[in-house]
N, C-alpha and C positions, 0 to 999 in steps of 0.2 A: 327618497325613492318614490314616495307617493306623488310628490310634485312632478317628478319626471314622467310618471305614468299619465298624469293628467295632461301634461304638455304633448305627449305622444298621441293621446286620443284627440286633442284639439287639432294638432297638425294633420292627423289622418282625416278628420272631418273636413278641414279646410281643403285638403287635397281632393277629397271625394267631391266636394261642392264645385271645385274648379273643373273636375273631370266631367261632372254632369251638366253644369250650367255655364261655366266661365270660359272654356277654352276657345269658343268661336267669337267671343266678344272682341271686336276690332277697334272700337273707339267709344268714348263717352264724351258727349259734347253738351255744353250749356247752350240751349237753343235761343236764349234771350241774353246775350252778352252785354247788352246796353240797358238792361232792366226789363222785367217781365210785364207785359201789357195787362192792364186792368180794364176799366171802361175807357172809352175814347179819350186819348190825350193824357192818360195817367199810367204810370208804371210803378213797380216796386222792385227794390234791389235784392232779388232772390235768384237762386240758381235752379233752373229746371232742366234736368238732364234727359238726353235721349241715348239709350244704350244700343249700340250698333252690333248686330250679329249677322255675319255674311256666310253664305254657303260656299262649299267648294266651287271654284269657278267652272269646273267641268260639268257640274250638276245644275248650274244656275238656270232658272226658267225666265228670269227677267222680272218676276213679280217681287214686289216689296210690300210689307205689311206693317203698319204701326200697331203696336200692341198696347191695349188699355186694360190693365188688371182691375178687378172689382174691389169692393170694400166699403160700399155704402157712402162713398165720398167722405169717409172718416179715416180710412186707412187705405193702403194699396197692397193687395195680396200678390206680391211679385213672386214669392216662393212657389205658389201653385199655379198662378195664371199669368206669369211673366217669363221667368227663366225657362221652364219646361216647354212653353209654347214657342219661344224663340228657337230652342233646339229642335223641336218637332218640325218647324217650318224649314230650318236649315237642312234637316235630313231629306227634305223633299225639294231642295233646290231654291227655296224662297228666302229672301232676305227678311230678317225680323228686326224691328226697332221698338224696344220697350220704352214707353213714355212714362217718366216719373212726374205725372201731372200734379199741379198744385191741389191741395185739399182746401175747399172754399170756406169752411167753417161758418156757413150761412151768411157770409158777408161778401166774399169775392165771387159773386154769382157767375160772372163770365170767364173767370180765370181758367177753369179746366178746358172750356171750349176754345179759348184763345190759345192755350197750350197745344191742343190737338190740331188746330188749324196751322199753327206754326210748325209743328212736327211734320205735317204733310208737306208744307211748303219746303221745309228743310230737306226732306227725302227727295223731293222732285228736283230741287236746285242742285243736289249732289248726285243725281242719277248716274252721270257718267263716271264719277269717282267710285261709286259703290256698285257699278255695273247693274243698275236697275233701269228698266224701261220706264220713262216718265209717264207713259200711258197705261202702266200696269201697277198702279199704286193703290193699295186697299187699306182697310182698317179692321181690326178684330177687337171686340170688347166683351167683357164678362160682367153680368149683373149691373152694378152702377157704372162699371167701365163700359158695359154695353149701352147704357144711357148716353155716356160721353161719346161713344162711337156713333150711335144713331144721331146724336146732335150734329156731329161733324158730317155725317152723310147728307143731312138735309139743310144744314146752314153752312153755306160756303160762298166764296167769291172768286173772281178770276185774277185777283191780285191788283195791286195799286201801281200802275206804270210810272207814277210821278214820285214814288218813294225813293229816298236816298239809300234805303236798305235793299240790297238786291234780293234778299229772301222774300221780302214783302211784295216784290213785283211778280212773284210766282203764284199761280193758281193753287187753291187748297181744295179744289173739287176732287173727290175720290173717284176711282174707276170701279170699285166694288167694295162691299162691306160684309162682315161676318159678325153676327150677333148671337152670343151664347147666354142663355137664360137672362135676356136683357130687361132692365127697367126701361119702359118706353113712355107710359102715360102717367101723368101726375094728377089727373082729375078723378078717375074712378077706381083704378086697381093697381096703381103704382106702389112703390115701396116708400112708406112714410119716413123712414130714417134717411133715405137718400134724398128725398124731397126737402126735408128740414135741413140737412147738412149742406145742400146746394143753395136753396132759395131762402132759408131762414124761417122764422116762426110765423110770419104773417105776409107771405108773398101776395102780390097783386094778381088778379085774374089774368091780366095780359102776360105776366111772367110765367104763370102756370101753363097757359096755352102755348107760349113760345117754346117751352121745354117739354111739352107733350108732343113728341117728335113725329108721330104719325100724321099730325095736322099739316105737315109741310111737305109731304110726299107729292111729287108731281111728275110730269112727263119726262123730266130730266134726271130723276133720281137713279143712281147707278144700281146695277144688279146686286141682290143681297141673298145671303144664306143665313138662316136662323135655326137654332136648335133649342129645345126646351122640354122639360118633363111635365106631364099632365098633373102630377101630384106635388108640384112646387107650391108650397104654402107661403114662402117668403116673398117671392115675386111670381104672381100667378101667370100661367101660360097665356092668359088673355092679352098680356103685353105683346108677346110675339105674334099672336093671332091678329090683333088689330093692325099691327104694322104690315103683316103679309096681306091682309085684306085690302089695305089702302094701296099697296104695290100693285095688286091685281086690278084694282079699280082704274088705275092709270096705265094698265098694260105694261108694267115694268117687270123684268125677269126676277123671280123670287122663288126660293125653295125653303119650306119650313119642315124640319125633321122633328116630329113629336115622339117622345118616349113615354111609355106607360108608367114607368117608375124611375126614380132617381133623385127626386126632391130638388132642393136648391143646391147647386154644385155638382149634380149628377154623381151621386155616391162619393163625394169628396174628391172629385177631379181624378179618379182612377177607376180601373176595372173595365169590364166589357162594354158597358154603355158609353163610358168616356171614350174608349178607343173606337167605338162604332161611329160616333158623329165625326170624329177626326178623320177617319178613313173616307167617309162619305163627302166630307168637306174638301179633301184633296181631290177626289174625283170631280167635284163641282168646279174647283179652281182650274183643273185641266181643261174643262169644257170652255172656260173663258179664254184660255190660250188658243183653243181650236177655232173659236169664232171671232177672233180679233179682226 
């Protein structure tokens, strides 16, 4: 009887999880079927999945967003910054694509960025299939996932027309970005754990500068929305502020929503403050549609 009760609880939990997070998932694809890219010319035989969540066709705005959960580049917090975000986007007619990017372990420095760029190319290449406008593809990232998202925002290319891989021929330039309490800078006030997990114990100055992403904002950087709490002691709000300041310096569209309280994670990814930035972000996304 006791075992039966445990099974009933387990099946109920699985059913609830599917109801909350899993029912919109249409597809799970390995974005690197021929080996995941490391540095130039090298690959590794690992699976990197993109979880596809599509809205009801009648609600679709045409926007599609790659989702990068946080976790200090040591874990991926998909339960709080992945599945619920995909559902929230779907509720507003936006396609969501959760990226299970590789964790670099201080060795595979470019692996997460390679995965993000590949995910963007994959969404754009499959735009017709997933009913996404190829000119309305964005990214959202949280904490270290925000660092990955900001890396993809500023480091991109137009694709390799000579590649035998059709996905690699497609541009990985984003049309917009959303950064939620992001790590941005590795020089002055970034997150030491994220820096170590990504770059290792003794990174070069060039590598630190390359991944201090505000350094690479220019006249072509896409519009960005940022949100951060002033009392965040894990990832100081200076990260978002320096990114927004650089955007303004180059006259790029940017909106930074600051919260008086919330700490890192904005009260644990729930509650009034959490819902406030989400509501404001949806309004911001609508303005992008209006001014396309």
